N, C-alpha and C positions, 0 to 999 in steps of 0.2 A: 373758972374756966380759962381765964386769961393766963393764969400761972401755968396751966397745963400746956398751953400753946407755946409759951416762952420756953418751958423745959424741953418740949419736943423740938423746937427750933434750935436750941443750944445743942441738943444731942445730934441733930442732923448736921450741924456745922462741925461738931467734933468728929463725927464719923468721916466726913469728907477730908478734914484736916489730917486725921490719922491715916487715911488711905494715901494722901499725898506724902506724908512723912515716911510711910512704909516704902513707897516707891523710891524716895530719896535715899533711904538706908540701903535698899537693894542696889541702887545705882552706885553709891559710894563703895559698897563692898565689892562690886564687880570691878570698879576702877582701881581699888587697892590691889586686887589680885592681878589685874592687867599690868599695873606698873611694876609689881614684884616680878612677874614673868618677863617683862621687858628688861629689867635690870639683870636678871639671871642670864638672859640671852646675851646681853651686851658684855657681861663679864666673862662669858665662855666663848666669845669669838676668838678664834686663834689669831695671835698677833704675828707680825712678821718676824721670822727668825733669820738672823744674820749669822753667817759662819765666819769665824775669825781664825786666822792661822797664827800659831804661836811657835816660835823657834826657840829651842832651849838646847844647851850643851849637855849631852848625856854623860860626859866624863869618861873615866876609864872603864867603868863597869858595862857601859853600853845600854843601861836601863834608864828610861826617862818617864816619869809619871807627872801628870798635870791634872789638877782638880779644876774642872770647868765651872762656869757660872751656875750650871744646873745641878752641881754637886756630884756629877759622875766623874770617876777617875779614868782618865784616858792613859793607858800604859802602852808604851812603844818600846820595842827592843831593837837596837841597831846591831848589825853584824859588823865587827871591826876586822 
């Protein structure tokens, strides 16, 4: 009978330990998702945009194109 009590006590302890570990796993999973969402939010915050003025000589043709830092081509035509 003493072995049965020991086995029952071990099973009871294991059950409480497993419950605690399950709660820890759920908490860590939630924190993982929370930190990922926080980083995604941080990376998508719009940064300050500064406008710069660039002066270039358009030459004889009167056409002047400039490729900006964002990759867009800004074309201006001047009337001579």
